[in-house]
C-alpha positions in Angstrom: -155.3 -60.6 -96.2 -156.4 -57.3 -97.8 -160.1 -57.7 -97.3 -161.1 -55.9 -100.5 -164.8 -55.9 -101.4 -166.7 -54.8 -104.5 -166.8 -51.1 -103.7 -163.1 -51.0 -103.1 -162.4 -52.9 -106.4 -164.7 -50.5 -108.3 -162.8 -47.5 -106.8 -159.4 -49.1 -107.8 -160.7 -49.7 -111.3 -161.9 -46.1 -111.7 -158.6 -44.7 -110.4 -156.7 -47.0 -112.7 -158.9 -46.0 -115.6 -158.3 -42.3 -114.9 -154.5 -42.7 -114.3 -153.7 -45.1 -117.2 -156.4 -44.2 -119.7 -158.8 -46.5 -121.6 -156.2 -47.4 -124.2 -153.5 -48.8 -121.8 -155.8 -50.4 -119.2 -156.6 -53.5 -121.2 -152.9 -54.0 -122.1 -151.8 -53.7 -118.5 -154.6 -56.0 -117.3 -153.5 -58.6 -119.9 -149.9 -58.3 -118.8 -150.9 -58.7 -115.2 -153.0 -61.8 -116.1 -150.0 -63.3 -117.9 -147.7 -62.5 -115.0 -150.2 -64.2 -112.6 -150.4 -67.3 -114.8 -146.6 -67.5 -115.0 -146.3 -67.2 -111.3 -148.9 -69.9 -110.6 -147.2 -72.2 -113.2 -143.8 -71.6 -111.5 -145.3 -72.3 -108.1 -146.8 -75.5 -109.4 -143.3 -76.5 -110.7 -141.7 -75.7 -107.4 -144.3 -77.8 -105.5 -143.8 -80.7 -107.9 -140.0 -80.6 -107.6 -140.4 -80.4 -103.8 -142.7 -83.4 -103.8 -140.3 -85.3 -106.1 -137.3 -84.6 -103.7 -139.4 -85.6 -100.7 -140.4 -88.9 -102.4 -136.8 -89.6 -103.3 -135.6 -88.9 -99.7 -138.3 -91.2 -98.4 -137.2 -93.9 -100.8 -133.5 -93.5 -99.8 -134.5 -93.6 -96.1 -136.4 -96.9 -96.7 -133.3 -98.3 -98.5 -131.1 -97.5 -95.5 -133.7 -98.5 -92.9 -134.6 -101.9 -94.3 -131.1 -103.4 -94.2 -130.7 -102.2 -90.6 -133.9 -104.0 -89.7 -132.7 -107.1 -91.5 -129.4 -107.1 -89.6 -131.4 -106.7 -86.3 -133.6 -109.6 -87.3 -130.6 -111.7 -88.2 -129.0 -111.0 -84.8 -132.2 -111.9 -83.0 -132.5 -115.1 -85.0 -128.8 -116.0 -84.2 -129.4 -115.4 -80.5 -132.6 -117.5 -80.5 -130.7 -120.3 -82.4 -127.9 -120.3 -79.8 -130.4 -120.3 -76.9 -132.4 -123.2 -78.5 -129.1 -125.1 -79.1 -128.2 -124.8 -75.4 -131.8 -125.5 -74.4 -132.0 -122.2 -72.4 -135.2 -120.4 -72.2 -135.1 -117.0 -73.9 -134.9 -114.1 -71.5 -138.2 -112.3 -71.3 -138.3 -109.1 -69.2 -141.9 -109.9 -68.1 -141.1 -113.4 -66.9 -137.8 -112.2 -65.2 -139.7 -109.6 -63.2 -142.5 -112.0 -62.2 -140.0 -114.6 -61.0 -138.3 -112.0 -58.7 -141.5 -111.0 -57.0 -142.7 -114.6 -56.2 
């Protein structure tokens, strides 16, 4: 993003040393390090919360989807039972199309 190399970092360090002084530079570097650690910890927590919400959503989706599939299977089984009871062959789109062409 910034494409900063070693010479640029050295220049930034020298300017910071001149502007802030040798007494305050370690304190500021330590504060920046703590802020960075807190930021990464917060981002890790946000990512973990996002993953938890996503997993919960997928679980809820499965809970809703599975009964719908079960109902569809029950309807299909009921239709097949009725067809078998009446001794009618099940309608198959492939066989219906082939009987029309012959």
